[in-house]
C-alpha positions in Angstrom: -15.2 22.3 -1.6 -12.6 19.0 -0.3 -13.4 16.9 2.3 -10.6 16.9 5.1 -9.6 13.4 6.7 -10.2 12.5 9.9 -6.1 11.8 10.0 -5.2 15.1 8.3 -7.5 16.8 11.0 -5.8 15.5 13.8 -2.5 16.3 12.7 -3.3 20.1 11.9 -4.6 20.2 15.8 -1.6 18.3 17.2 0.3 21.0 15.0 -0.9 24.0 16.5 -1.2 22.5 20.0 2.3 22.2 19.7 3.0 25.8 18.5 0.9 26.6 21.2 2.3 25.0 24.4 5.9 24.0 23.5 7.0 27.3 23.6 5.2 27.7 27.0 6.8 24.0 28.1 10.5 24.3 26.9 12.6 26.5 28.4 14.2 27.3 24.9 12.9 27.8 21.9 16.2 27.0 20.6 15.3 23.7 22.0 13.0 22.7 19.2 13.4 20.0 17.0 11.1 19.2 14.3 11.6 16.3 11.5 9.5 14.8 8.7 9.9 11.3 6.9 8.3 10.6 3.4 7.0 7.2 4.5 6.0 6.5 0.4 9.4 7.0 0.3 10.6 4.6 3.1 8.0 1.8 1.3 9.7 2.3 -2.5 13.4 2.9 -1.6 14.3 0.6 1.8 15.5 -2.7 0.7 12.7 -4.4 2.5 10.2 -1.9 0.8 11.7 -3.2 -2.6 11.4 -6.9 -1.8 7.8 -6.7 -0.6 7.3 -4.5 -3.8 8.7 -7.1 -5.9 6.7 -10.4 -3.9 3.7 -8.3 -4.7 4.3 -8.1 -8.5 5.0 -11.6 -9.0 1.8 -12.2 -6.8 -0.1 -9.9 -9.2 1.4 -11.5 -12.6 0.8 -15.4 -11.5 -3.1 -14.2 -10.7 -3.1 -12.4 -14.0 -2.3 -15.4 -15.9 -4.7 -17.3 -13.9 -7.5 -14.2 -14.9 -6.1 -14.5 -18.5 -6.4 -18.3 -19.2 -10.4 -17.9 -17.9 -10.7 -14.9 -19.7 -9.6 -16.8 -23.1 -11.9 -19.7 -22.2 -14.8 -17.7 -22.3 -14.3 -16.4 -25.4 -13.6 -19.3 -26.9 -16.8 -20.7 -25.6 -18.6 -17.5 -26.8 -17.3 -18.2 -30.3 -17.9 -21.9 -30.4 -21.7 -20.8 -29.2 -21.9 -18.7 -31.9 -20.5 -20.6 -34.5 -22.7 -23.6 -33.9 -25.9 -21.3 -33.1 -27.4 -22.4 -36.3 -26.9 -26.0 -36.1 -27.6 -26.2 -32.4 -31.2 -27.3 -30.7 -33.1 -24.6 -28.4 -32.1 -27.0 -25.2 -28.3 -27.5 -26.3 -28.0 -23.9 -27.1 -29.6 -23.3 -23.8 -27.2 -26.0 -21.8 -24.3 -24.1 -23.8 -25.4 -20.8 -22.5 -25.7 -21.9 -19.2 -22.3 -23.4 -19.2 -20.8 -20.0 -20.0 -22.8 -17.9 -17.6 -21.3 -20.0 -15.3 -17.8 -20.0 -16.4 -18.0 -15.9 -16.2 -19.6 -16.3 -12.8 -16.4 -18.2 -12.1 -14.2 -15.7 -13.8 -15.8 -12.9 -11.8 -15.3 -15.0 -8.5 -11.4 -15.3 -10.1 -11.0 -11.9 -10.4 -12.5 -10.8 -7.1 -10.8 -13.6 -4.8 -7.5 -12.7 -6.7 -7.6 -8.4 -5.7 -8.4 -9.5 -2.0 -5.6 -11.7 -2.2 -3.2 -9.1 -3.2 -4.9 -6.7 -1.2 -4.2 -8.9 2.1 -1.2 -9.3 0.8 -0.2 -5.7 0.2 -1.6 -5.0 3.9 0.5 -7.9 5.3 3.7 -6.4 4.1 3.2 -2.9 4.9 1.8 -3.3 7.8 5.4 -5.3 8.6 7.2 -2.3 7.4 5.8 0.4 9.1 6.0 -1.5 12.5 9.7 -1.5 12.2 9.6 2.2 11.1 7.4 3.8 13.7 10.2 2.0 16.4 12.9 2.9 14.4 11.6 6.9 14.4 10.8 6.4 18.2 14.7 5.3 18.2 15.8 8.2 16.0 13.2 11.0 17.8 14.9 10.3 21.4 18.3 9.6 20.0 18.8 12.8 18.0 16.7 15.2 20.7 13.4 15.8 18.3 10.7 17.6 19.6 8.3 16.1 16.6 8.2 14.4 13.5 5.4 14.3 11.0 5.4 12.8 7.7 5.8 15.1 5.0 2.9 14.3 2.9 0.5 15.6 5.9 2.4 19.0 5.4 2.0 22.0 3.3 5.4 22.9 3.7 9.0 21.9 5.2 12.1 22.7 4.9 14.9 20.2 3.3 16.5 20.4 6.2 14.4 18.9 8.6 13.6 16.0 6.2 15.0 12.7 8.3 13.8 10.2 5.4 16.9 8.7 4.3 18.1 8.4 7.6 15.0 6.0 8.6 16.0 4.1 5.6 19.7 3.7 6.7 18.4 2.4 9.5 15.9 0.1 8.7 18.2 -1.5 6.2 20.6 -1.9 8.7 18.6 -3.5 11.4 16.6 -5.5 8.4 20.5 -6.4 7.3 21.2 -7.2 11.4 18.1 -9.5 11.6 18.9 -11.3 9.1 22.4 -12.6 9.8 
């Protein structure tokens, strides 16, 4: 049995409510206009989304370089300890092993901090784009007379004719281009 997220359950309830109330509250069924968007496509294909992805990838690469360097230092220290094992006194070996453990803890902390920083940056980039997209969706919804626009990923089926994702990307890119000038 699969778990249904609260968000999906809310969408299903909203759709059921809309289908049960709309025909009664609207004068004619032909006035109902639905749209669907693919938010992931917007994030992947809009200019701002592509730039955010590039920025995130460069951050990840820079963090990976630091992590790799620290990992190589650990491997070198391990190899040195193994090579010198027969000539080191018990105290000297213990000191080297303590240094290695400290280096390993630093490595683990670096990995965790890097992951947290990347996750935070991704959220910042995505949230900024999503905020702008929501405003555009509201504008298109009003201007083009949509009754309901839903996220495509939450629907089992939708006609390709109701997908307004490309229109959202176009307006989003235009808005971003205007704001840069």
